[in-house]
PDB file with one MODEL, atoms N, CA, C and O in Angstrom:
MODEL        1
ATOM      1  N   MET A   1      58.777 -99.226-134.983  1.00  0.00           N
ATOM      2  CA  MET A   1      59.498 -98.444-135.953  1.00  0.00           C
ATOM      3  C   MET A   1      60.702 -99.263-136.426  1.00  0.00           C
ATOM      4  O   MET A   1      61.394 -99.886-135.620  1.00  0.00           O
ATOM      5  N   VAL A   2      60.940 -99.256-137.712  1.00  0.00           N
ATOM      6  CA  VAL A   2      62.026-100.025-138.301  1.00  0.00           C
ATOM      7  C   VAL A   2      63.163 -99.082-138.653  1.00  0.00           C
ATOM      8  O   VAL A   2      62.955 -98.066-139.316  1.00  0.00           O
ATOM      9  N   TYR A   3      64.357 -99.420-138.211  1.00  0.00           N
ATOM     10  CA  TYR A   3      65.536 -98.607-138.492  1.00  0.00           C
ATOM     11  C   TYR A   3      66.435 -99.347-139.476  1.00  0.00           C
ATOM     12  O   TYR A   3      66.444-100.578-139.501  1.00  0.00           O
ATOM     13  N   PRO A   4      67.191 -98.607-140.286  1.00  0.00           N
ATOM     14  CA  PRO A   4      68.144 -99.285-141.183  1.00  0.00           C
ATOM     15  C   PRO A   4      69.208-100.027-140.373  1.00  0.00           C
ATOM     16  O   PRO A   4      69.483 -99.683-139.223  1.00  0.00           O
ATOM     17  N   LEU A   5      69.791-101.033-140.981  1.00  0.00           N
ATOM     18  CA  LEU A   5      70.765-101.866-140.298  1.00  0.00           C
ATOM     19  C   LEU A   5      71.946-101.049-139.792  1.00  0.00           C
ATOM     20  O   LEU A   5      72.455-101.318-138.704  1.00  0.00           O
ATOM     21  N   SER A   6      72.388-100.065-140.553  1.00  0.00           N
ATOM     22  CA  SER A   6      73.531 -99.263-140.131  1.00  0.00           C
ATOM     23  C   SER A   6      73.232 -98.528-138.829  1.00  0.00           C
ATOM     24  O   SER A   6      74.103 -98.421-137.966  1.00  0.00           O
ATOM     25  N   TYR A   7      71.994 -98.013-138.676  1.00  0.00           N
ATOM     26  CA  TYR A   7      71.618 -97.324-137.441  1.00  0.00           C
ATOM     27  C   TYR A   7      71.549 -98.318-136.288  1.00  0.00           C
ATOM     28  O   TYR A   7      71.973 -98.017-135.172  1.00  0.00           O
ATOM     29  N   GLN A   8      71.012 -99.510-136.565  1.00  0.00           N
ATOM     30  CA  GLN A   8      70.929-100.520-135.523  1.00  0.00           C
ATOM     31  C   GLN A   8      72.324-100.918-135.032  1.00  0.00           C
ATOM     32  O   GLN A   8      72.533-101.090-133.831  1.00  0.00           O
ATOM     33  N   LEU A   9      73.273-101.063-135.954  1.00  0.00           N
ATOM     34  CA  LEU A   9      74.641-101.400-135.556  1.00  0.00           C
ATOM     35  C   LEU A   9      75.255-100.262-134.742  1.00  0.00           C
ATOM     36  O   LEU A   9      75.952-100.508-133.757  1.00  0.00           O
ATOM     37  N   TYR A  10      75.000 -99.023-135.150  1.00  0.00           N
ATOM     38  CA  TYR A  10      75.514 -97.875-134.407  1.00  0.00           C
ATOM     39  C   TYR A  10      74.952 -97.875-132.989  1.00  0.00           C
ATOM     40  O   TYR A  10      75.694 -97.661-132.030  1.00  0.00           O
ATOM     41  N   ARG A  11      73.646 -98.113-132.848  1.00  0.00           N
ATOM     42  CA  ARG A  11      73.026 -98.106-131.524  1.00  0.00           C
ATOM     43  C   ARG A  11      73.579 -99.249-130.668  1.00  0.00           C
ATOM     44  O   ARG A  11      73.775 -99.090-129.463  1.00  0.00           O
ATOM     45  N   GLN A  12      73.827-100.396-131.295  1.00  0.00           N
ATOM     46  CA  GLN A  12      74.364-101.528-130.550  1.00  0.00           C
ATOM     47  C   GLN A  12      75.762-101.208-130.024  1.00  0.00           C
ATOM     48  O   GLN A  12      76.104-101.573-128.899  1.00  0.00           O
ATOM     49  N   GLU A  13      76.561-100.533-130.832  1.00  0.00           N
ATOM     50  CA  GLU A  13      77.927-100.205-130.414  1.00  0.00           C
ATOM     51  C   GLU A  13      77.969 -99.101-129.366  1.00  0.00           C
ATOM     52  O   GLU A  13      78.805 -99.133-128.463  1.00  0.00           O
ATOM     53  N   HIS A  14      77.077 -98.130-129.477  1.00  0.00           N
ATOM     54  CA  HIS A  14      77.150 -96.948-128.621  1.00  0.00           C
ATOM     55  C   HIS A  14      76.136 -96.954-127.484  1.00  0.00           C
ATOM     56  O   HIS A  14      76.187 -96.081-126.617  1.00  0.00           O
ATOM     57  N   GLY A  15      75.237 -97.894-127.467  1.00  0.00           N
ATOM     58  CA  GLY A  15      74.266 -97.974-126.386  1.00  0.00           C
ATOM     59  C   GLY A  15      73.125 -96.998-126.560  1.00  0.00           C
ATOM     60  O   GLY A  15      73.047 -96.290-127.564  1.00  0.00           O
ATOM     61  N   LEU A  16      72.251 -96.962-125.593  1.00  0.00           N
ATOM     62  CA  LEU A  16      71.068 -96.111-125.633  1.00  0.00           C
ATOM     63  C   LEU A  16      71.336 -94.817-124.880  1.00  0.00           C
ATOM     64  O   LEU A  16      72.166 -94.764-123.972  1.00  0.00           O
ATOM     65  N   THR A  17      70.618 -93.778-125.276  1.00  0.00           N
ATOM     66  CA  THR A  17      70.678 -92.541-124.502  1.00  0.00           C
ATOM     67  C   THR A  17      69.892 -92.764-123.215  1.00  0.00           C
ATOM     68  O   THR A  17      69.189 -93.766-123.080  1.00  0.00           O
ATOM     69  N   ALA A  18      70.009 -91.846-122.283  1.00  0.00           N
ATOM     70  CA  ALA A  18      69.298 -91.981-121.011  1.00  0.00           C
ATOM     71  C   ALA A  18      67.792 -92.017-121.235  1.00  0.00           C
ATOM     72  O   ALA A  18      67.086 -92.802-120.601  1.00  0.00           O
ATOM     73  N   ALA A  19      67.300 -91.170-122.136  1.00  0.00           N
ATOM     74  CA  ALA A  19      65.856 -91.133-122.407  1.00  0.00           C
ATOM     75  C   ALA A  19      65.393 -92.442-123.034  1.00  0.00           C
ATOM     76  O   ALA A  19      64.338 -92.962-122.673  1.00  0.00           O
ATOM     77  N   GLU A  20      66.174 -92.979-123.970  1.00  0.00           N
ATOM     78  CA  GLU A  20      65.809 -94.247-124.603  1.00  0.00           C
ATOM     79  C   GLU A  20      65.829 -95.380-123.587  1.00  0.00           C
ATOM     80  O   GLU A  20      64.974 -96.264-123.624  1.00  0.00           O
ATOM     81  N   GLN A  21      66.794 -95.358-122.686  1.00  0.00           N
ATOM     82  CA  GLN A  21      66.877 -96.398-121.663  1.00  0.00           C
ATOM     83  C   GLN A  21      65.686 -96.326-120.709  1.00  0.00           C
ATOM     84  O   GLN A  21      65.131 -97.356-120.327  1.00  0.00           O
ATOM     85  N   ARG A  22      65.292 -95.107-120.323  1.00  0.00           N
ATOM     86  CA  ARG A  22      64.119 -94.951-119.454  1.00  0.00           C
ATOM     87  C   ARG A  22      62.861 -95.459-120.150  1.00  0.00           C
ATOM     88  O   ARG A  22      62.040 -96.145-119.542  1.00  0.00           O
ATOM     89  N   ALA A  23      62.717 -95.116-121.435  1.00  0.00           N
ATOM     90  CA  ALA A  23      61.544 -95.569-122.178  1.00  0.00           C
ATOM     91  C   ALA A  23      61.524 -97.093-122.276  1.00  0.00           C
ATOM     92  O   ALA A  23      60.466 -97.709-122.146  1.00  0.00           O
ATOM     93  N   ALA A  24      62.686 -97.703-122.504  1.00  0.00           N
ATOM     94  CA  ALA A  24      62.756 -99.166-122.576  1.00  0.00           C
ATOM     95  C   ALA A  24      62.423 -99.782-121.226  1.00  0.00           C
ATOM     96  O   ALA A  24      61.745-100.807-121.162  1.00  0.00           O
ATOM     97  N   ASP A  25      62.895 -99.166-120.148  1.00  0.00           N
ATOM     98  CA  ASP A  25      62.590 -99.671-118.806  1.00  0.00           C
ATOM     99  C   ASP A  25      61.093 -99.598-118.512  1.00  0.00           C
ATOM    100  O   ASP A  25      60.521-100.515-117.922  1.00  0.00           O
ATOM    101  N   VAL A  26      60.469 -98.500-118.929  1.00  0.00           N
ATOM    102  CA  VAL A  26      59.021 -98.342-118.716  1.00  0.00           C
ATOM    103  C   VAL A  26      58.266 -99.412-119.483  1.00  0.00           C
ATOM    104  O   VAL A  26      57.353-100.040-118.947  1.00  0.00           O
ATOM    105  N   ARG A  27      58.649 -99.623-120.753  1.00  0.00           N
ATOM    106  CA  ARG A  27      57.970-100.654-121.550  1.00  0.00           C
ATOM    107  C   ARG A  27      58.158-102.036-120.937  1.00  0.00           C
ATOM    108  O   ARG A  27      57.219-102.831-120.898  1.00  0.00           O
ATOM    109  N   ALA A  28      59.359-102.324-120.461  1.00  0.00           N
ATOM    110  CA  ALA A  28      59.609-103.628-119.843  1.00  0.00           C
ATOM    111  C   ALA A  28      58.774-103.795-118.575  1.00  0.00           C
ATOM    112  O   ALA A  28      58.238-104.874-118.321  1.00  0.00           O
ATOM    113  N   GLY A  29      58.665-102.733-117.782  1.00  0.00           N
ATOM    114  CA  GLY A  29      57.855-102.795-116.569  1.00  0.00           C
ATOM    115  C   GLY A  29      56.385-103.007-116.865  1.00  0.00           C
ATOM    116  O   GLY A  29      55.709-103.777-116.182  1.00  0.00           O
ATOM    117  N   GLU A  30      55.884-102.312-117.901  1.00  0.00           N
ATOM    118  CA  GLU A  30      54.481-102.476-118.281  1.00  0.00           C
ATOM    119  C   GLU A  30      54.217-103.886-118.783  1.00  0.00           C
ATOM    120  O   GLU A  30      53.180-104.477-118.484  1.00  0.00           O
ATOM    121  N   THR A  31      55.161-104.421-119.548  1.00  0.00           N
ATOM    122  CA  THR A  31      55.005-105.782-120.056  1.00  0.00           C
ATOM    123  C   THR A  31      55.012-106.784-118.911  1.00  0.00           C
ATOM    124  O   THR A  31      54.204-107.713-118.894  1.00  0.00           O
ATOM    125  N   ALA A  32      55.915-106.604-117.959  1.00  0.00           N
ATOM    126  CA  ALA A  32      55.980-107.516-116.811  1.00  0.00           C
ATOM    127  C   ALA A  32      54.687-107.463-116.003  1.00  0.00           C
ATOM    128  O   ALA A  32      54.186-108.498-115.563  1.00  0.00           O
ATOM    129  N   ALA A  33      54.147-106.263-115.806  1.00  0.00           N
ATOM    130  CA  ALA A  33      52.899-106.132-115.053  1.00  0.00           C
ATOM    131  C   ALA A  33      51.744-106.805-115.791  1.00  0.00           C
ATOM    132  O   ALA A  33      50.910-107.464-115.170  1.00  0.00           O
ATOM    133  N   ALA A  34      51.694-106.640-117.117  1.00  0.00           N
ATOM    134  CA  ALA A  34      50.626-107.263-117.897  1.00  0.00           C
ATOM    135  C   ALA A  34      50.725-108.782-117.820  1.00  0.00           C
ATOM    136  O   ALA A  34      49.705-109.462-117.702  1.00  0.00           O
ATOM    137  N   LEU A  35      51.943-109.323-117.885  1.00  0.00           N
ATOM    138  CA  LEU A  35      52.111-110.777-117.780  1.00  0.00           C
ATOM    139  C   LEU A  35      51.722-111.285-116.400  1.00  0.00           C
ATOM    140  O   LEU A  35      51.118-112.350-116.277  1.00  0.00           O
ATOM    141  N   ARG A  36      52.065-110.531-115.360  1.00  0.00           N
ATOM    142  CA  ARG A  36      51.685-110.916-113.998  1.00  0.00           C
ATOM    143  C   ARG A  36      50.171-110.968-113.865  1.00  0.00           C
ATOM    144  O   ARG A  36      49.624-111.914-113.298  1.00  0.00           O
ATOM    145  N   ASP A  37      49.485-109.937-114.396  1.00  0.00           N
ATOM    146  CA  ASP A  37      48.023-109.912-114.323  1.00  0.00           C
ATOM    147  C   ASP A  37      47.415-111.077-115.101  1.00  0.00           C
ATOM    148  O   ASP A  37      46.462-111.710-114.647  1.00  0.00           O
ATOM    149  N   LEU A  38      47.979-111.351-116.281  1.00  0.00           N
ATOM    150  CA  LEU A  38      47.465-112.449-117.092  1.00  0.00           C
ATOM    151  C   LEU A  38      47.635-113.781-116.377  1.00  0.00           C
ATOM    152  O   LEU A  38      46.720-114.605-116.367  1.00  0.00           O
ATOM    153  N   ARG A  39      48.803-113.994-115.777  1.00  0.00           N
ATOM    154  CA  ARG A  39      49.030-115.228-115.023  1.00  0.00           C
ATOM    155  C   ARG A  39      48.043-115.368-113.877  1.00  0.00           C
ATOM    156  O   ARG A  39      47.513-116.452-113.631  1.00  0.00           O
ATOM    157  N   ALA A  40      47.800-114.267-113.178  1.00  0.00           N
ATOM    158  CA  ALA A  40      46.869-114.310-112.046  1.00  0.00           C
ATOM    159  C   ALA A  40      45.461-114.649-112.522  1.00  0.00           C
ATOM    160  O   ALA A  40      44.769-115.456-111.902  1.00  0.00           O
ATOM    161  N   ARG A  41      45.039-114.032-113.625  1.00  0.00           N
ATOM    162  CA  ARG A  41      43.683-114.311-114.143  1.00  0.00           C
ATOM    163  C   ARG A  41      43.565-115.737-114.616  1.00  0.00           C
ATOM    164  O   ARG A  41      42.577-116.412-114.328  1.00  0.00           O
ATOM    165  N   LEU A  42      44.573-116.208-115.348  1.00  0.00           N
ATOM    166  CA  LEU A  42      44.520-117.589-115.820  1.00  0.00           C
ATOM    167  C   LEU A  42      44.579-118.565-114.654  1.00  0.00           C
ATOM    168  O   LEU A  42      43.905-119.595-114.666  1.00  0.00           O
ATOM    169  N   GLY A  43      45.379-118.245-113.655  1.00  0.00           N
ATOM    170  CA  GLY A  43      45.473-119.116-112.484  1.00  0.00           C
ATOM    171  C   GLY A  43      44.153-119.238-111.772  1.00  0.00           C
ATOM    172  O   GLY A  43      43.770-120.329-111.348  1.00  0.00           O
ATOM    173  N   ARG A  44      43.448-118.124-111.633  1.00  0.00           N
ATOM    174  CA  ARG A  44      42.131-118.172-110.978  1.00  0.00           C
ATOM    175  C   ARG A  44      41.136-118.927-111.831  1.00  0.00           C
ATOM    176  O   ARG A  44      40.320-119.686-111.308  1.00  0.00           O
ATOM    177  N   GLY A  45      41.193-118.727-113.151  1.00  0.00           N
ATOM    178  CA  GLY A  45      40.226-119.382-114.031  1.00  0.00           C
ATOM    179  C   GLY A  45      40.462-120.864-114.184  1.00  0.00           C
ATOM    180  O   GLY A  45      39.513-121.634-114.332  1.00  0.00           O
ATOM    181  N   LEU A  46      41.733-121.280-114.151  1.00  0.00           N
ATOM    182  CA  LEU A  46      42.053-122.684-114.376  1.00  0.00           C
ATOM    183  C   LEU A  46      42.311-123.470-113.105  1.00  0.00           C
ATOM    184  O   LEU A  46      42.571-124.672-113.158  1.00  0.00           O
ATOM    185  N   ARG A  47      42.242-122.808-111.978  1.00  0.00           N
ATOM    186  CA  ARG A  47      42.504-123.492-110.712  1.00  0.00           C
ATOM    187  C   ARG A  47      41.487-124.615-110.522  1.00  0.00           C
ATOM    188  O   ARG A  47      40.289-124.435-110.736  1.00  0.00           O
ATOM    189  N   LEU A  48      41.984-125.749-110.125  1.00  0.00           N
ATOM    190  CA  LEU A  48      41.084-126.888-109.924  1.00  0.00           C
ATOM    191  C   LEU A  48      40.147-126.603-108.761  1.00  0.00           C
ATOM    192  O   LEU A  48      40.563-126.122-107.707  1.00  0.00           O
ATOM    193  N   ARG A  49      38.930-126.898-108.968  1.00  0.00           N
ATOM    194  CA  ARG A  49      37.937-126.717-107.907  1.00  0.00           C
ATOM    195  C   ARG A  49      38.145-127.790-106.845  1.00  0.00           C
ATOM    196  O   ARG A  49      38.656-128.873-107.133  1.00  0.00           O
ATOM    197  N   HIS A  50      37.748-127.481-105.630  1.00  0.00           N
ATOM    198  CA  HIS A  50      37.849-128.448-104.533  1.00  0.00           C
ATOM    199  C   HIS A  50      36.884-129.587-104.807  1.00  0.00           C
ATOM    200  O   HIS A  50      35.679-129.372-104.935  1.00  0.00           O
ATOM    201  N   ARG A  51      37.412-130.785-104.895  1.00  0.00           N
ATOM    202  CA  ARG A  51      36.563-131.941-105.163  1.00  0.00           C
ATOM    203  C   ARG A  51      35.976-132.473-103.870  1.00  0.00           C
ATOM    204  O   ARG A  51      36.667-132.598-102.858  1.00  0.00           O
ATOM    205  N   VAL A  52      34.717-132.778-103.920  1.00  0.00           N
ATOM    206  CA  VAL A  52      34.037-133.334-102.748  1.00  0.00           C
ATOM    207  C   VAL A  52      34.144-134.841-102.829  1.00  0.00           C
ATOM    208  O   VAL A  52      33.780-135.443-103.839  1.00  0.00           O
ATOM    209  N   ARG A  53      34.645-135.450-101.769  1.00  0.00           N
ATOM    210  CA  ARG A  53      34.746-136.906-101.741  1.00  0.00           C
ATOM    211  C   ARG A  53      33.373-137.521-101.551  1.00  0.00           C
ATOM    212  O   ARG A  53      32.560-137.008-100.782  1.00  0.00           O
ATOM    213  N   PRO A  54      33.110-138.620-102.249  1.00  0.00           N
ATOM    214  CA  PRO A  54      31.807-139.269-102.041  1.00  0.00           C
ATOM    215  C   PRO A  54      31.745-139.846-100.626  1.00  0.00           C
ATOM    216  O   PRO A  54      32.758-140.268-100.067  1.00  0.00           O
ATOM    217  N   THR A  55      30.570-139.856-100.076  1.00  0.00           N
ATOM    218  CA  THR A  55      30.401-140.388 -98.718  1.00  0.00           C
ATOM    219  C   THR A  55      30.564-141.898 -98.742  1.00  0.00           C
ATOM    220  O   THR A  55      30.377-142.533 -99.779  1.00  0.00           O
ATOM    221  N   ARG A  56      30.910-142.465 -97.611  1.00  0.00           N
ATOM    222  CA  ARG A  56      31.110-143.918 -97.537  1.00  0.00           C
ATOM    223  C   ARG A  56      29.797-144.641 -97.791  1.00  0.00           C
ATOM    224  O   ARG A  56      28.747-144.271 -97.265  1.00  0.00           O
ATOM    225  N   GLY A  57      29.882-145.675 -98.605  1.00  0.00           N
ATOM    226  CA  GLY A  57      28.692-146.472 -98.881  1.00  0.00           C
ATOM    227  C   GLY A  57      27.735-145.793 -99.848  1.00  0.00           C
ATOM    228  O   GLY A  57      26.540-146.091 -99.845  1.00  0.00           O
ATOM    229  N   ALA A  58      28.237-144.890-100.669  1.00  0.00           N
ATOM    230  CA  ALA A  58      27.367-144.238-101.647  1.00  0.00           C
ATOM    231  C   ALA A  58      26.867-145.288-102.640  1.00  0.00           C
ATOM    232  O   ALA A  58      27.488-146.338-102.809  1.00  0.00           O
ATOM    233  N   ALA A  59      25.770-145.004-103.277  1.00  0.00           N
ATOM    234  CA  ALA A  59      25.116-145.988-104.137  1.00  0.00           C
ATOM    235  C   ALA A  59      25.973-146.370-105.332  1.00  0.00           C
ATOM    236  O   ALA A  59      25.849-147.488-105.832  1.00  0.00           O
ATOM    237  N   ASP A  60      26.830-145.489-105.805  1.00  0.00           N
ATOM    238  CA  ASP A  60      27.579-145.791-107.022  1.00  0.00           C
ATOM    239  C   ASP A  60      28.958-146.393-106.740  1.00  0.00           C
ATOM    240  O   ASP A  60      29.733-146.593-107.675  1.00  0.00           O
ATOM    241  N   THR A  61      29.275-146.678-105.510  1.00  0.00           N
ATOM    242  CA  THR A  61      30.590-147.239-105.201  1.00  0.00           C
ATOM    243  C   THR A  61      30.501-148.744-105.066  1.00  0.00           C
ATOM    244  O   THR A  61      29.464-149.282-104.679  1.00  0.00           O
ATOM    245  N   VAL A  62      31.591-149.420-105.386  1.00  0.00           N
ATOM    246  CA  VAL A  62      31.651-150.876-105.267  1.00  0.00           C
ATOM    247  C   VAL A  62      32.208-151.202-103.897  1.00  0.00           C
ATOM    248  O   VAL A  62      33.302-150.764-103.542  1.00  0.00           O
ATOM    249  N   THR A  63      31.454-151.970-103.129  1.00  0.00           N
ATOM    250  CA  THR A  63      31.886-152.270-101.765  1.00  0.00           C
ATOM    251  C   THR A  63      32.417-153.685-101.628  1.00  0.00           C
ATOM    252  O   THR A  63      33.033-154.013-100.615  1.00  0.00           O
ATOM    253  N   ALA A  64      32.188-154.548-102.642  1.00  0.00           N
ATOM    254  CA  ALA A  64      32.659-155.933-102.556  1.00  0.00           C
ATOM    255  C   ALA A  64      34.168-155.956-102.812  1.00  0.00           C
ATOM    256  O   ALA A  64      34.679-155.155-103.596  1.00  0.00           O
ATOM    257  N   PRO A  65      34.882-156.878-102.149  1.00  0.00           N
ATOM    258  CA  PRO A  65      36.326-156.955-102.385  1.00  0.00           C
ATOM    259  C   PRO A  65      36.625-157.441-103.801  1.00  0.00           C
ATOM    260  O   PRO A  65      35.846-158.197-104.383  1.00  0.00           O
ATOM    261  N   VAL A  66      37.727-157.015-104.336  1.00  0.00           N
ATOM    262  CA  VAL A  66      38.114-157.406-105.685  1.00  0.00           C
ATOM    263  C   VAL A  66      38.831-158.744-105.607  1.00  0.00           C
ATOM    264  O   VAL A  66      39.691-158.940-104.749  1.00  0.00           O
ATOM    265  N   ARG A  67      38.476-159.681-106.514  1.00  0.00           N
ATOM    266  CA  ARG A  67      39.103-160.989-106.526  1.00  0.00           C
ATOM    267  C   ARG A  67      39.789-161.167-107.867  1.00  0.00           C
ATOM    268  O   ARG A  67      39.232-160.823-108.909  1.00  0.00           O
ATOM    269  N   PHE A  68      40.997-161.705-107.840  1.00  0.00           N
ATOM    270  CA  PHE A  68      41.757-161.949-109.055  1.00  0.00           C
ATOM    271  C   PHE A  68      41.770-163.450-109.326  1.00  0.00           C
ATOM    272  O   PHE A  68      42.001-164.259-108.427  1.00  0.00           O
ATOM    273  N   LEU A  69      41.522-163.795-110.558  1.00  0.00           N
ATOM    274  CA  LEU A  69      41.553-165.205-110.945  1.00  0.00           C
ATOM    275  C   LEU A  69      43.004-165.575-111.228  1.00  0.00           C
ATOM    276  O   LEU A  69      43.715-164.862-111.937  1.00  0.00           O
ATOM    277  N   THR A  70      43.427-166.696-110.665  1.00  0.00           N
ATOM    278  CA  THR A  70      44.789-167.155-110.949  1.00  0.00           C
ATOM    279  C   THR A  70      44.709-168.395-111.823  1.00  0.00           C
ATOM    280  O   THR A  70      43.883-169.278-111.591  1.00  0.00           O
ATOM    281  N   SER A  71      45.560-168.453-112.814  1.00  0.00           N
ATOM    282  CA  SER A  71      45.531-169.595-113.707  1.00  0.00           C
ATOM    283  C   SER A  71      46.463-170.704-113.237  1.00  0.00           C
ATOM    284  O   SER A  71      46.294-171.859-113.626  1.00  0.00           O
ATOM    285  N   ALA A  72      47.433-170.371-112.415  1.00  0.00           N
ATOM    286  CA  ALA A  72      48.382-171.387-111.929  1.00  0.00           C
ATOM    287  C   ALA A  72      47.845-172.020-110.656  1.00  0.00           C
ATOM    288  O   ALA A  72      47.330-171.324-109.782  1.00  0.00           O
ATOM    289  N   ARG A  73      47.967-173.360-110.548  1.00  0.00           N
ATOM    290  CA  ARG A  73      47.503-174.034-109.330  1.00  0.00           C
ATOM    291  C   ARG A  73      48.574-174.850-108.711  1.00  0.00           C
ATOM    292  O   ARG A  73      48.351-175.482-107.679  1.00  0.00           O
TER     293      ARG A  73
ENDMDL
END
């Protein structure tokens, strides 16, 4: 709901009524709960899966030592 600027300034100066404050608190609580649930769902969906290490001497691994060519003698 959109209020005229004069009403918004009045509300800013005088604060909220008890009912308005309760309603704002309820909305804030619902929003916080929704964000918590969203974070939990995204965390479960995006959590990295446990990676299985390849066994020693697997066929696709390089077992020979690495040698570097040096140009200076």
